[in-house]
C-alpha positions, 0 to 999 in steps of 0.5 A: 900375427900367429895369434890369428891361428888360435881358438879365441881368434877363430871364435872372433872370426866366426862371430864376424861371420854372424855379424855379416849376416846381421848386417845383411839382414838389417839392410846395411850395404857391403861398404857400410858394413865393411866401414863399420868393422874397420872404424868401430872394430869392437864387435859389441859396439857394432851390434849395438849400433846395428840394433839401434838402427833397426829399432829406429832410435834417434841419433842422440839415443844411438850416440848415447847407447854406443858410447855406453857400450864402448866406455868399457874400452877406456879402462882396458886401454888404461890397463894395457898401455903400462904393459906395452909401452917403453920410455921411448914409445911415442904417445901418437903410437899408443893413441893409434894402437888404442883403436885395436883394443877389443876383448880378444886382442886385449885378453890374448895380449895380457895373457902372454905379455909377461913372456915378451921382452918389453922393447918388443911388446908394442910391436907385438900388440900392433901385429896382433891388433892389425891382423885381427882387424884386417882379417875380419874386415876382409871377412865382412867384405867377401862374405857379405851377400854369401851369408844370405844363401846359407841355410837358415839354421846355419846362418842363425847359428853363426849369428848366435855366436856373436852374443855368445862370444861377447858374453863368454869373453867378458865373463871369462876375462873378468875376475870382478864380481861386479862385472858378473853381476852386471852381465847376469842382471842384463841377461835377466832384464833384457826380455823385460825391458824389450817388452816394456821399452822396446825403443830404449831397451838396450839403454835401460838394461845397461843403466839398471843392470850396471847400476844395480850390480855396482850397488850390490857389489858395494854392499857386499864389499862393505859387509866383507870389510866389517865381517857382518 
């Protein structure tokens, strides 16, 4: 639980202040914003969901976009579970804890897990994940409405922390070239697709930048193997 008093957790909390401002400006009610935080939890997926709702995207389109934004969590869970489970850890416990896997908790845990006795690791992640989720859900609850009274420049700054947090966390936590290529391509292509396909810009950017990054990485790896 002491992980709450760390720079990554502080940035995450400030980012959720920004999300609260976004939720309020988007017309979400307090209960809806709080429910979304507790149930979806992963901030990028919440951002994508709110953006899709703002763009009046259809239910199927919204479903696909949020799924694509959340599929990144599957390999994160697969990487974390072998590090925290023991022979006595129940599957239902791991399924429950998988809900709390998000960038901050995942990176924070993997950076420190080697120094924690294996029999304590499940409890460690549970304490961290539950604390981060509960505190940020309370932030959304108590600050909803208050953020609308903030000076526009301050509210805009806090809101801007959300995409900055997302990009820097993903970039810093990944040592994979394909992730960096996908993020860079996504940043460059977002304005283009926003003008070309305003109703499907997020989905289009994800598909094009992600597929393009995979193809470029595949070509570079083959050249590295052949020495060309």
